[in-house]
C-alpha positions in Angstrom: -13.7 25.8 -147.0 -10.5 24.0 -146.1 -10.9 20.4 -145.1 -9.3 19.1 -141.9 -7.2 16.7 -144.0 -5.5 19.6 -145.7 -4.7 21.4 -142.5 -1.6 20.6 -140.6 -3.4 20.3 -137.2 -1.3 19.6 -134.1 -1.7 16.1 -132.6 -2.9 16.0 -129.0 0.5 15.2 -127.7 2.0 18.3 -129.3 -0.7 20.5 -127.8 -0.1 19.2 -124.3 3.7 19.6 -124.7 3.3 23.1 -125.9 1.1 24.0 -123.0 3.4 22.4 -120.5 6.5 24.1 -121.9 4.7 27.4 -121.4 3.5 26.4 -117.9 -0.1 26.8 -119.2 0.5 30.6 -119.5 0.1 32.8 -122.5 3.5 33.3 -124.4 2.5 36.8 -125.7 4.7 39.5 -124.2 3.1 41.4 -121.3 0.2 38.9 -121.1 1.3 35.8 -119.2 -2.3 35.0 -118.5 -3.1 31.6 -116.9 -4.9 29.4 -119.4 -6.0 26.6 -117.1 -7.9 26.5 -113.8 -10.9 25.2 -111.9 -14.0 24.0 -113.8 -17.7 24.2 -112.9 -17.4 21.5 -110.3 -14.8 20.4 -107.9 -13.6 17.5 -110.1 -13.3 19.6 -113.3 -10.6 21.9 -114.8 -10.9 24.1 -117.8 -8.1 25.0 -120.3 -8.6 28.1 -122.4 -5.2 28.3 -124.1 -4.5 27.4 -127.7 -1.5 25.8 -129.4 -1.3 28.4 -132.2 0.6 27.9 -135.5 3.7 29.9 -136.2 3.8 28.9 -139.8 0.3 28.4 -141.2 -1.7 25.1 -140.9 -2.7 25.7 -144.6 -0.6 26.8 -147.6 -2.5 30.1 -147.9 -3.0 30.9 -144.2 -1.3 33.5 -142.0 2.5 33.7 -142.5 2.3 30.9 -145.1 4.0 27.5 -144.9 7.5 29.0 -144.6 9.0 26.3 -146.8 8.2 23.6 -144.2 6.6 20.3 -145.0 3.1 19.3 -143.8 4.5 17.1 -141.1 7.0 19.8 -139.9 4.1 22.3 -139.5 2.4 19.7 -137.2 5.5 19.6 -134.9 6.2 21.2 -131.6 8.7 23.7 -133.1 5.8 25.3 -135.0 3.6 25.7 -131.9 3.3 28.7 -129.6 1.0 28.5 -126.6 -1.3 31.5 -126.3 -4.5 32.6 -124.7 -7.5 32.7 -127.0 -7.4 36.5 -127.4 -3.8 36.5 -128.6 -4.1 33.4 -130.7 -6.8 35.2 -132.6 -4.8 38.5 -132.7 -1.7 37.1 -134.3 -3.6 35.8 -137.3 -5.5 39.1 -138.1 -4.9 40.5 -141.6 -3.2 37.2 -142.7 -0.6 37.6 -139.9 1.2 40.6 -141.4 1.7 42.2 -137.9 3.3 39.1 -136.5 6.0 37.5 -138.6 7.1 33.9 -138.0 10.5 35.1 -136.5 8.6 37.5 -134.2 6.4 34.6 -132.9 9.5 32.4 -132.5 11.1 35.1 -130.5 8.0 35.4 -128.3 8.0 31.6 -127.8 11.7 31.4 -127.0 11.5 34.4 -124.5 8.5 32.9 -122.7 9.9 29.4 -122.4 13.2 30.7 -121.2 11.4 32.8 -118.5 9.6 29.6 -117.4 12.8 27.7 -117.4 14.5 30.2 -115.2 11.5 30.4 -112.8 11.5 26.7 -112.5 15.2 26.5 -111.8 15.2 29.5 -109.4 17.3 31.7 -111.6 16.4 35.4 -111.3 18.3 36.7 -114.4 16.3 38.5 -117.1 15.8 37.0 -120.5 16.3 39.2 -123.6 15.9 39.2 -127.4 16.9 41.8 -130.0 13.8 42.0 -132.2 14.8 44.6 -134.9 16.9 47.6 -135.8 15.5 50.6 -137.7 18.0 52.9 -139.4 16.9 56.6 -139.5 20.2 58.0 -140.7 23.3 56.0 -141.4 26.4 56.0 -143.5 26.6 53.4 -146.2 22.8 52.5 -146.1 19.9 54.1 -147.9 17.5 55.1 -145.1 15.0 54.5 -143.7 15.6 50.8 -143.4 14.6 48.1 -141.0 16.0 44.6 -140.2 14.2 42.0 -138.1 16.2 39.3 -136.3 15.7 35.6 -135.5 17.5 33.3 -133.2 20.1 32.9 -136.0 20.3 35.7 -138.5 22.5 35.7 -141.6 23.6 39.1 -143.0 24.2 38.1 -146.6 25.9 40.3 -149.2 29.1 41.2 -151.0 32.1 42.7 -149.2 31.7 46.3 -148.1 27.9 46.0 -148.0 27.5 47.0 -144.4 27.5 43.7 -142.6 30.2 44.7 -140.1 28.7 48.2 -139.7 25.4 46.6 -138.5 27.3 44.5 -136.0 29.2 47.6 -134.8 25.9 49.5 -134.3 24.2 46.7 -132.4 27.2 46.3 -130.2 27.0 50.0 -129.6 23.9 49.4 -127.5 26.2 48.5 -124.6 29.6 49.6 -125.9 29.7 53.2 -127.3 33.3 52.7 -128.3 32.2 50.6 -131.3 30.1 53.6 -132.5 32.8 56.3 -132.3 34.5 55.4 -135.6 31.2 55.9 -137.4 30.9 59.6 -136.3 31.4 61.8 -139.4 33.0 65.1 -138.2 31.5 66.9 -141.3 28.0 65.6 -140.6 27.0 65.6 -136.9 24.2 63.2 -136.2 24.8 61.1 -139.3 24.1 57.9 -137.4 20.7 57.4 -135.7 18.9 54.1 -135.2 16.3 52.5 -132.9 16.5 48.9 -131.5 13.4 47.1 -130.3 14.4 44.8 -127.5 12.2 42.3 -125.7 12.9 41.5 -122.0 10.2 40.1 -122.3 8.3 43.4 -122.4 8.9 45.5 -125.5 11.6 48.2 -125.0 12.7 50.8 -127.5 16.3 52.1 -127.5 17.2 55.0 -129.7 20.9 55.8 -130.3 22.2 59.0 -131.9 25.9 59.5 -132.6 26.6 63.2 -132.7 30.4 63.0 -132.7 33.3 60.7 -131.6 32.7 61.6 -127.9 28.9 62.3 -128.0 26.5 59.4 -128.1 22.9 59.9 -127.0 20.6 57.1 -125.6 16.8 57.3 -125.3 14.9 54.4 -123.6 11.2 54.3 -124.5 11.5 58.0 -125.4 13.2 59.1 -122.2 16.8 60.3 -122.3 19.3 58.0 -120.5 23.0 58.2 -119.9 23.5 54.7 -121.2 21.3 51.7 -122.1 20.2 50.1 -118.8 19.1 46.9 -120.5 21.5 44.1 -119.6 22.9 42.6 -122.8 26.3 41.3 -123.7 27.9 40.8 -127.1 30.4 38.1 -127.8 32.2 38.9 -131.0 34.5 36.8 -133.2 36.7 39.2 -135.2 38.9 38.9 -138.2 42.6 39.6 -137.3 44.0 42.1 -139.7 47.6 41.9 -141.0 50.1 44.7 -140.4 49.9 47.6 -142.8 53.5 46.8 -143.7 52.9 43.2 -144.4 50.2 40.9 -145.8 50.8 38.4 -143.0 49.9 38.3 -139.3 52.7 38.6 -136.9 53.8 35.3 -135.3 51.8 34.4 -132.2 51.2 31.3 -130.1 47.9 29.4 -130.5 46.7 30.8 -127.2 47.5 34.3 -128.3 45.7 33.8 -131.6 42.5 32.6 -129.8 42.8 35.4 -127.2 43.1 38.1 -129.9 40.4 36.7 -132.2 37.9 36.4 -129.3 39.0 39.7 -127.7 39.3 38.1 -124.2 42.0 37.4 -121.8 44.1 34.2 -122.4 43.2 33.0 -118.9 39.5 32.9 -119.9 40.2 31.1 -123.1 42.0 28.4 -121.1 39.0 28.1 -118.8 36.6 27.6 -121.7 38.6 25.1 -123.7 37.6 22.0 -121.7 34.0 22.8 -122.3 34.3 22.8 -126.1 32.7 19.7 -127.7 30.4 18.9 -124.8 27.2 19.7 -126.7 25.3 17.1 -128.8 25.6 19.0 -132.1 29.2 20.2 -131.7 31.4 19.8 -134.7 34.6 19.8 -132.6 35.3 16.9 -130.3 37.7 18.8 -128.0 40.8 20.9 -127.5 44.0 20.2 -125.5 46.9 22.4 -124.3 50.5 21.4 -124.9 53.1 23.2 -122.8 56.3 23.3 -124.8 59.9 23.5 -123.5 60.3 27.0 -124.9 57.5 28.2 -122.7 54.9 28.5 -125.5 51.5 26.8 -125.4 50.2 24.9 -128.4 46.5 24.0 -128.9 45.8 20.6 -130.3 42.3 20.0 -131.8 40.0 17.1 -132.6 37.7 18.3 -135.4 35.0 16.0 -136.8 35.9 14.9 -140.3 39.6 15.2 -140.0 42.5 13.5 -138.2 42.6 14.0 -134.4 45.4 15.9 -132.7 46.1 18.6 -135.2 47.7 22.0 -134.4 45.3 24.9 -134.5 47.3 27.3 -136.6 49.7 25.0 -138.5 47.7 21.9 -139.5 44.0 22.9 -139.8 42.5 24.4 -143.0 40.9 27.8 -142.7 37.4 26.3 -142.6 38.4 23.9 -139.8 40.0 26.6 -137.8 36.9 28.8 -138.1 34.8 25.9 -136.8 37.0 25.7 -133.7 36.7 29.5 -133.2 32.9 29.4 -133.4 32.7 26.5 -130.9 34.9 28.4 -128.4 32.9 31.6 -128.9 29.7 29.6 -128.4 30.9 28.4 -125.1 31.6 32.0 -124.0 28.1 33.1 -125.2 26.3 30.1 -123.6 27.8 30.7 -120.2 27.2 34.5 -120.5 23.5 33.8 -121.4 23.0 32.0 -118.1 23.0 35.4 -116.3 22.6 38.1 -119.0 21.0 38.2 -122.4 23.7 37.5 -125.0 24.3 37.9 -128.7 27.1 36.2 -130.6 28.4 38.2 -133.5 30.4 36.2 -136.2 32.0 38.9 -138.3 34.0 36.7 -140.6 34.3 33.1 -139.5 31.5 31.7 -141.7 32.5 33.5 -144.8 34.7 30.6 -146.1 32.2 27.8 -145.3 30.6 25.9 -148.1 26.9 25.2 -148.0 27.3 21.9 -146.2 29.3 23.4 -143.3 27.2 26.5 -143.2 24.2 24.2 -142.7 25.9 22.3 -139.8 26.9 25.5 -138.0 23.4 27.0 -138.4 21.9 23.8 -137.1 24.3 23.8 -134.1 23.4 27.5 -133.2 19.7 27.0 -133.7 19.2 24.2 -131.2 17.4 24.4 -127.8 20.8 23.9 -126.1 21.9 27.4 -127.4 20.3 30.1 -125.2 21.6 33.1 -127.2 21.0 34.9 -130.5 23.6 34.7 -133.3 24.2 37.1 -136.2 26.4 35.7 -139.0 28.1 37.5 -141.9 28.0 35.7 -145.2 29.3 36.8 -148.5 27.4 36.1 -151.7 28.4 32.5 -152.4 25.1 30.6 -152.0 22.4 30.3 -149.4 22.3 26.6 -149.0 21.9 25.4 -145.4 19.9 28.4 -144.1 16.6 26.6 -143.6 16.8 27.4 -139.8 18.1 31.0 -140.1 16.6 34.3 -140.9 18.4 35.7 -144.0 18.8 39.5 -144.6 20.3 40.3 -148.0 22.2 43.6 -148.4 22.5 45.0 -152.0 25.2 47.4 -153.1 28.5 48.4 -151.5 30.5 51.1 -149.7 28.1 54.0 -149.9 24.9 52.8 -151.4 23.5 49.7 -149.7 19.9 48.7 -149.8 18.4 46.3 -147.3 16.4 43.5 -149.0 13.4 41.8 -147.4 14.1 39.4 -144.6 13.2 35.8 -145.1 13.1 32.5 -143.2 14.2 30.1 -145.8 
């Protein structure tokens, strides 16, 4: 029998905070059961909810310790408020049915719903839980990938990281799926996305040809995916096929093309960069030059203030600025519609120290959206807050490794 001293039990204050953040309602999807109410007499109340452990209270318990210390497993980040029935259910069979990232998604979804109810905001919350590949170019199938708040797709070049981002974005934008249609093999791309809103929804997508994409929502055919979800994507700009260099462009044009948004929107977002506690960029400023061009000056933590975006920043520093601007877009989008930030390339050049800071920034409570980051094989340091999915192989024979929360 495990002694109480060897169990990472929650202190009373953590239990109360967990219950209050959940409004004393069960955080399991489609439950929402009240866990407090009147007692036997007029002066009594009864609480039936439980602050359940996401990572186990013991080293050999459901879902294991997850690499977290004893004290970390006693903290509020490891607690999800559930009714007694669901607190018992998530631990059945050593928790194999409910991974830590799944419970973290449930918790985040429920708390965001409570936050919106409290603030009188009627927009829906949303969370991409997983993608299952039935048929797909590049990948060995079947394959399944589960997502966390921050997910790192980790693998060599040509291992399918960008393809996965294209297919997810195809939930709401069929244009990103068209290039994956193989005219010699109709129906060569078929996948299912499980999406929580907070109820579990199943979206199946089949790409038959460049102009034929089929959607099925919970088994029923649909003309498009009705689930409101938006993707904000940071893309790598490709040089001309006649040159290994990008064409000359102003700083504002560079930001607009990389973020795939109108320059006017980039200008609207720039004053909001650097306003969050964990930002790595202090701010951005516009300089209107006599020749009519607009230069962007940046203040990046760890370097001299007032440097030009394209001319004076290193590639890593420039990528940090781009991520901060993209995060502003995603944060404001997530106020009204569930949003996913896709970082196709910006984090590839980061060393482990900066990768750690970026993941920490995107994992905070201030960030109300999911993020999927591409990462080439150059070390996994700094991913303690991220879910890591490793892709093995390249071009035509990719295997999905097991997901892990390191």
